[in-house]
NUPAVEX-825223 format. One record per residue: residue number from 0; residue in one letter; x, z, y of N, C-alpha, C, CB in turn. Coordinates in steps of 0.02 Angstrom, whole numbers, plus 32768, in hexadecimal, padded with zeros to 4 digits. Glycine has a CB too. Layout:
NUPAVEX-825223
ATOM  pos  code  n_px  n_pz  n_py  ca_px  ca_pz  ca_py  c_px  c_pz  c_py  cb_px  cb_pz  cb_py
ATOM  NUM     A     X     Z     Y      X      Z      Y     X     Z     Y      X      Z      Y
...
This chain:
NUPAVEX-825223
ATOM  pos  code  n_px  n_pz  n_py  ca_px  ca_pz  ca_py  c_px  c_pz  c_py  cb_px  cb_pz  cb_py
ATOM    0     M  86B5  86A0  7906   868F   869E   78C8  86BC  86BA  7891   8676   8656   78B7
ATOM    1     F  869B  86D6  7860   86C1   86F0   7826  86CD  86B8  77F5   869B   872A   7804
ATOM    2     S  8706  86B9  77D4   8719   8685   77A6  8719  86A0  775F   875D   8668   77B9
ATOM    3     L  8703  867B  7730   8704   868E   76E9  8741  8675  76C6   86C7   8674   76C5
ATOM    4     Q  876A  8650  76E6   87A7   8636   76C7  87E0  8667  76D0   87BA   85F1   76E5
ATOM    5     P  8806  8677  769A   8839   86AD   769E  8874  869B  76C9   8851   86BD   7659
ATOM    6     D  8883  865C  76D6   88BF   864C   76FC  88B4  864E  7747   88D9   8608   76E7
ATOM    7     Q  8876  8657  775E   8867   865B   77A4  8858  86A3  77B8   882C   862D   77B5
ATOM    8     P  8865  86B7  77F7   8858   86FB   780C  880C  8708  780D   8876   8708   7853
ATOM    9     I  87F9  8746  7808   87B3   875A   7804  878E  8745  7843   87AD   87A5   77FB
ATOM   10     G  87A9  874A  787A   878B   8734   78B9  87BA  8743  78F2   8747   8758   78C5
ATOM   11     D  87B0  8721  7929   87DE   8731   7960  87C6  876E  7986   87E5   86F4   7990
ATOM   12     Q  87F1  878A  79AF   87E4   87C9   79D0  87AA  87C4  7A01   8821   87E0   79F4
ATOM   13     S  87A1  878B  7A1E   876B   8784   7A4F  8728  878B  7A2E   876F   8740   7A73
ATOM   14     E  8720  8770  79F4   86DF   8776   79CF  86D3  87BE  79B9   86DF   8746   7991
ATOM   15     L  8707  87DF  79A2   8702   8824   798E  86F3  8850  79CB   8741   883A   796C
ATOM   16     G  8714  8841  7A01   8707   8867   7A3F  86C0  8860  7A56   8737   884F   7A76
ATOM   17     K  86A7  8823  7A50   8661   8816   7A64  8631  883D  7A36   8650   87CA   7A60
ATOM   18     L  863F  883F  79F7   8615   8865   79C8  8615  88AF  79D8   862B   8859   7981
ATOM   19     L  8650  88CB  79E6   8654   8911   79F7  8631  8921  7A39   869D   8927   79FB
ATOM   20     S  8638  88F3  7A6B   8614   88FC   7AAA  85C8  88FC  7A9F   8628   88C5   7ADC
ATOM   21     L  85B1  88D0  7A75   8569   88CD   7A66  8552  890D  7A45   855A   8891   7A39
ATOM   22     I  8579  8927  7A15   8567   8965   79F3  8565  899E  7A25   8599   8975   79BA
ATOM   23     N  8597  89A3  7A51   8599   89D7   7A84  855D  89D0  7AB3   85DB   89D4   7AAD
ATOM   24     F  854C  8992  7AC6   8514   8987   7AF3  84D2  899D  7AD3   8510   893D   7B06
ATOM   25     I  84C8  898B  7A94   848B   899D   7A71  8485  89E9  7A69   8488   897B   7A2D
ATOM   26     S  84BB  8A09  7A60   84B7   8A53   7A58  84AC  8A78  7A98   84F7   8A6D   7A38
ATOM   27     D  84B6  8A57  7AD3   84AA   8A77   7B13  8464  8A67  7B2A   84DE   8A61   7B48
ATOM   28     K  8435  8A99  7B22   83EE   8A8D   7B31  83E2  8A7F  7B7C   83C4   8ACA   7B1B
ATOM   29     D  8408  8A9F  7BA7   83FE   8A93   7BEF  8414  8A4D  7C03   8425   8AC7   7C18
ATOM   30     A  844B  8A36  7BE6   8463   89F2   7BF5  8431  89BE  7BDB   84A8   89E6   7BD5
ATOM   31     V  8416  89CB  7B9F   83E4   899C   7B83  83A5  899C  7BAE   83D1   89B0   7B39
ATOM   32     A  838F  89D7  7BC4   8353   89DB   7BEE  835F  89B8  7C31   833F   8A26   7BF9
ATOM   33     A  839B  89C1  7C4E   83AA   899F   7C8D  83AC  8954  7C83   83ED   89B7   7CAA
ATOM   34     R  83C7  893E  7C4C   83CC   88F6   7C3E  8387  88DA  7C34   83F7   88E9   7BFF
ATOM   35     I  835B  8900  7C11   8316   88E8   7C07  82F2  88E2  7C49   82EF   8918   7BD8
ATOM   36     V  82FB  8914  7C76   82DC   8911   7CB9  82F6  88D4  7CDE   82EB   8952   7CE2
ATOM   37     E  8337  88C7  7CDA   8355   888D   7CFB  8339  884D  7CDF   83A1   888E   7CF2
ATOM   38     I  8331  8849  7C9D   8315   880D   7C7E  82CE  8803  7C93   831A   8811   7C31
ATOM   39     K  82A6  8839  7C95   825F   8834   7CAA  825A  881D  7CF3   823B   8877   7CA1
ATOM   40     K  8287  883A  7D1D   8288   8827   7D63  8299  87DC  7D6A   82BB   8852   7D8B
ATOM   41     T  82CA  87C5  7D46   82DE   877F   7D47  82A5  8754  7D2E   831D   8774   7D1D
ATOM   42     A  8283  876B  7CF8   824B   8745   7CDD  8212  8741  7D10   8231   8764   7C9B
ATOM   43     D  8203  8778  7D32   81D0   8778   7D66  81E0  8749  7DA0   81C5   87BF   7D80
ATOM   44     E  8222  874D  7DB5   8238   871F   7DEA  8233  86D7  7DD4   827F   872F   7DFF
ATOM   45     S  8245  86CA  7D96   8240   8686   7D7B  81F8  866F  7D78   8260   8682   7D35
ATOM   46     A  81CB  869C  7D64   8183   868B   7D61  8169  867C  7DA7   8159   86C3   7D41
ATOM   47     T  817F  86A4  7DD8   8169   8697   7E1E  8183  8654  7E37   8182   86CF   7E4C
ATOM   48     I  81C2  8645  7E27   81E0   8605   7E3B  81BA  85CB  7E19   822C   8604   7E29
ATOM   49     I  81AA  85D3  7DDA   8185   859F   7DB5  8140  8595  7DD3   817F   85B1   7D6A
ATOM   50     D  811E  85CE  7DE4   80DC   85C9   7E02  80DF  85A6  7E46   80BD   860E   7E0A
ATOM   51     T  8112  85B7  7E6D   811B   8597   7EAD  812A  854C  7EA5   8154   85BA   7ED4
ATOM   52     A  8155  853D  7E75   8164   84F7   7E68  8126  84D0  7E53   819A   84F1   7E32
ATOM   53     Q  80FD  84EF  7E29   80C0   84CD   7E12  808F  84C4  7E4C   809E   84F5   7DDA
ATOM   54     A  808C  84F6  7E79   8060   84F0   7EB4  8079  84B7  7EE1   805E   8533   7EDC
ATOM   55     V  80BA  84B4  7EEB   80D8   847F   7F14  80CB  843B  7EF3   8124   848A   7F1D
ATOM   56     K  80D3  8439  7EB1   80C6   83FA   7E8D  807D  83E5  7E95   80D8   8401   7E43
ATOM   57     A  8050  8416  7E91   8008   8406   7E99  7FFB  83EC  7EDF   7FDB   8445   7E8A
ATOM   58     E  801A  840B  7F12   8011   83F3   7F56  802C  83AD  7F5E   8032   8421   7F88
ATOM   59     I  8066  83A0  7F41   8083   835D   7F45  8055  832A  7F24   80C9   835B   7F24
ATOM   60     E  803A  833B  7EE9   800D   830D   7EC7  7FCF  8302  7EF0   7FFB   8327   7E80
ATOM   61     K  7FB7  8338  7F0F   7F7B   8331   7F39  7F88  8304  7F75   7F63   8377   7F51
ATOM   62     A  7FC2  830F  7F94   7FD6   82E5   7FCD  7FDF  829C  7FB6   8017   8300   7FED
ATOM   63     R  7FFD  8292  7F7C   8007   824E   7F60  7FC5  822D  7F54   802F   8250   7F1F
ATOM   64     D  7F96  8252  7F36   7F54   8237   7F28  7F30  8225  7F6A   7F2A   8268   7EFF
ATOM   65     A  7F37  8251  7F9C   7F19   8243   7FDD  7F38  8206  7FFC   7F1F   827E   800B
ATOM   66     A  7F7A  81FE  7FF7   7F9B   81C4   8013  7F86  8184  7FEE   7FE7   81CD   800F
ATOM   67     L  7F80  8189  7FAC   7F69   814E   7F85  7F22  813C  7F98   7F6D   815B   7F3A
ATOM   68     A  7EF7  816E  7FA0   7EB1   8162   7FB5  7EAE  8142  7FF9   7E88   81A3   7FB4
ATOM   69     E  7ED8  815A  8028   7ED9   813E   806B  7EF4  80F6  8069   7F05   8169   8099
ATOM   70     C  7F26  80EB  803E   7F41   80A7   8036  7F0B  8078  801C   7F7E   80A6   8007
ATOM   71     A  7EE6  808F  7FE9   7EB1   8067   7FCC  7E7B  8058  7FFF   7E92   808A   7F8F
ATOM   72     Q  7E6B  808C  8028   7E38   8083   805C  7E4F  8050  8090   7E28   80C7   807D
ATOM   73     R  7E8F  8055  80A3   7EAB   8025   80D3  7EAB  7FDE  80B6   7EF2   8039   80E8
ATOM   74     E  7EBC  7FD8  8076   7EBB   7F96   8056  7E73  7F7A  8055   7ED6   7F99   800D
ATOM   75     D  7E42  7FA5  8046   7DFD   7F8F   8047  7DE8  7F79  808D   7DCF   7FC7   802D
ATOM   76     Q  7DFC  7FA1  80C0   7DEC   7F90   8105  7E0D  7F50  8119   7E00   7FC8   8135
ATOM   77     L  7E4C  7F47  8103   7E70   7F0A   8113  7E4F  7ECD  80F3   7EB9   7F10   80FD
ATOM   78     A  7E38  7ED5  80B5   7E15   7E9F   8093  7DD4  7E8E  80B6   7E07   7EB2   8049
ATOM   79     A  7DAF  7EC2  80CC   7D71   7EB7   80F1  7D7F  7E95  8134   7D4D   7EF9   80FB
ATOM   80     D  7DB3  7EAC  8157   7DC4   7E8D   8197  7DD9  7E44  818D   7DFD   7EB5   81B9
ATOM   81     R  7DFF  7E38  8159   7E16   7DF4   814B  7DDA  7DC7  813B   7E49   7DF3   8110
ATOM   82     A  7DAB  7DE0  8114   7D6E   7DB9   8103  7D46  7DAB  8142   7D42   7DDF   80CF
ATOM   83     A  7D3F  7DDD  816E   7D1A   7DD2   81AD  7D3F  7DA1  81D8   7D10   7E14   81D3
ATOM   84     F  7D81  7DA5  81DC   7DA7   7D76   8204  7D9F  7D30  81E9   7DF1   7D89   8204
ATOM   85     E  7DA4  7D28  81A8   7D9D   7CE4   818C  7D57  7CC9  8196   7DAE   7CE4   8142
ATOM   86     S  7D25  7CF5  8191   7CE0   7CDF   819E  7CD9  7CCA  81E7   7CAE   7D17   818E
ATOM   87     N  7CF5  7CF1  8215   7CF3   7CDF   825B  7D17  7C9E  8268   7D10   7D17   8285
ATOM   88     C  7D51  7C94  8249   7D77   7C56   8251  7D4F  7C1B  8236   7DBC   7C5A   822C
ATOM   89     T  7D2F  7C24  81FE   7D05   7BEF   81E1  7CCC  7BDD  820F   7CEB   7C03   819C
ATOM   90     A  7CAC  7C12  822C   7C74   7C05   8258  7C8C  7BE1  8297   7C51   7C47   826B
ATOM   91     R  7CC5  7BF4  82B2   7CE0   7BD2   82EC  7CF4  7B8A  82DD   7D1B   7BF9   8308
ATOM   92     A  7D12  7B80  82A3   7D25   7B3C   828E  7CE7  7B12  8287   7D4D   7B3E   824C
ATOM   93     D  7CB2  7B2D  826A   7C73   7B08   8263  7C58  7AF6  82A8   7C40   7B31   823B
ATOM   94     A  7C5A  7B27  82D8   7C42   7B1A   831B  7C6B  7AE3  833D   7C43   7B5A   8344
ATOM   95     I  7CAD  7AE6  8334   7CD8   7AB2   8350  7CC9  7A6E  8332   7D21   7AC4   8344
ATOM   96     N  7CC0  7A6C  82F0   7CAF   7A2D   82CF  7C6B  7A12  82E8   7CAD   7A37   8282
ATOM   97     E  7C3B  7A3F  82F2   7BFA   7A29   830C  7C01  7A0D  8352   7BC8   7A63   830C
ATOM   98     Q  7C2B  7A2F  837C   7C35   7A16   83BF  7C59  79D3  83BF   7C5C   7A48   83E9
ATOM   99     A  7C8A  79CC  8392   7CAD   798C   838D  7C7D  7955  8377   7CE8   7992   835B
ATOM  100     A  7C51  7964  834A   7C1F   7933   8333  7BF1  7920  836D   7BF7   794E   82F7
ATOM  101     E  7BDC  7953  8394   7BB0   7947   83CD  7BD4  791B  8402   7B9A   798A   83ED
ATOM  102     I  7C14  792A  840E   7C3C   7903   843D  7C42  78BB  8425   7C82   7921   8445
ATOM  103     A  7C4E  78B1  83E5   7C53   786D   83C9  7C12  7848  83D2   7C67   786F   8380
ATOM  104     R  7BD9  786B  83C3   7B97   784C   83CB  7B8B  7839  8414   7B60   787B   83B3
ATOM  105     L  7B9A  7867  8441   7B91   7858   8488  7BBD  781F  84A0   7B9F   7897   84B2
ATOM  106     N  7BFB  781C  8487   7C29   77E4   8499  7C0C  77A2  8480   7C70   77F0   847B
ATOM  107     Q  7BEF  77A2  8443   7BD0   7764   8429  7B95  7750  8456   7BB8   776E   83E0
ATOM  108     E  7B6C  7781  8469   7B33   7772   8494  7B4B  7757  84D7   7B07   77B1   84A0
ATOM  109     A  7B7F  7778  84F2   7B9A   7761   8534  7BB6  771B  852E   7BD1   7792   854D
ATOM  110     Q  7BDB  770D  84F9   7BF7   76CB   84EE  7BBE  7698  84E8   7C24   76CA   84B0
ATOM  111     A  7B8A  76A9  84C4   7B52   767A   84BD  7B31  766D  8501   7B1E   7695   848B
ATOM  112     E  7B2A  76A4  852A   7B0C   769A   856C  7B3B  7672  8599   7AFC   76DD   858C
ATOM  113     R  7B7D  767C  8593   7BAD   7653   85BB  7BA6  760A  85A7   7BF7   766C   85B1
ATOM  114     D  7BA3  75FE  8565   7B9C   75B9   854E  7B5B  759A  8569   7B9D   75B6   8501
ATOM  115     E  7B26  75C1  8567   7AE5   75A7   8580  7AEA  759B  85CB   7AAB   75D8   8570
ATOM  116     A  7B0B  75CA  85F0   7B13   75C1   8638  7B3E  7583  8646   7B32   7600   8658
ATOM  117     A  7B71  7579  861E   7B9C   753D   8628  7B74  74FE  861C   7BD9   753F   85F9
ATOM  118     K  7B48  74FE  85EA   7B1E   74C2   85DE  7AEF  74B7  8617   7AF5   74CA   859D
ATOM  119     I  7AD1  74EE  862E   7AA2   74E5   8667  7AC6  74CD  86A5   7A7E   7528   8676
ATOM  120     T  7B01  74E9  86B3   7B29   74D4   86EC  7B3C  748A  86E6   7B69   7500   86F3
ATOM  121     S  7B52  7477  86AA   7B64   7432   869F  7B28  7404  86A9   7B80   7429   865A
ATOM  122     D  7AEE  7419  8690   7AB0   73F0   8697  7A9C  73EC  86E0   7A75   740F   866D
ATOM  123     L  7AA2  7424  8704   7A8F   7421   874B  7ABF  73F4  8774   7A8E   7468   8769
ATOM  124     K  7B00  73F8  8763   7B30   73CC   8787  7B20  7384  8779   7B7A   73DD   8772
ATOM  125     L  7B0E  7375  873A   7AFD   7330   8728  7ABF  731A  874D   7AF2   732A   86DD
ATOM  126     R  7A8D  7346  8753   7A50   7335   8777  7A5E  732B  87C1   7A1B   736B   876D
ATOM  127     L  7A89  7357  87DB   7A9A   7353   8823  7ABD  7310  8831   7AC7   7390   883A
ATOM  128     E  7AE9  72FC  8806   7B0B   72BC   880F  7AD8  7282  880B   7B43   72B4   87D9
ATOM  129     R  7AA9  7289  87DD   7A76   7254   87D8  7A4B  7251  8816   7A4A   725F   879B
ATOM  130     V  7A3A  728D  8830   7A10   728E   886D  7A37  726F  88A7   79FB   72D7   887F
ATOM  131     K  7A78  7282  88AC   7AA1   7266   88E1  7AAA  721B  88D9   7AE4   7289   88E3
ATOM  132     A  7AB1  7205  889C   7AB8   71BF   888F  7A77  719A  889E   7ACE   71B3   8847
ATOM  133     A  7A41  71B8  888E   7A00   7198   889B  79F1  7197  88E6   79C7   71BC   8876
ATOM  134     A  7A08  71CA  890A   79FC   71CE   8952  7A2A  71A1  8978   7A04   7215   896B
ATOM  135     A  7A5E  718D  895D   7A8D   7164   8981  7A7D  711B  897D   7AD2   716F   8968
């Protein structure tokens, strides 16, 4: 850089050299044209790379969206399967409870019939003893 203070040098040689190189470059029309072609080529390559990157990004987003949709679908299916399983378990538990209630009812009936049979057996034994006692 150039300095406005008198005690410092006007500029170092590298800056002056750069300025002279720039002036020489600008004055050479072929070099400027070649540089412009190189810049355009680099810009075109950059645009192609950017377009490719954007296409890849779009594919990645599409794949991500598809994966998220598949995940949501699997979660929905899992929820439906879980609900069906729980419904099936509830139905089976109800059937087991009904069978247990039927078994309890049948056990009560059987116990009542055993009690009745025991009374009848006891009554018959008593009658048999009386008949034997009367016959003797």
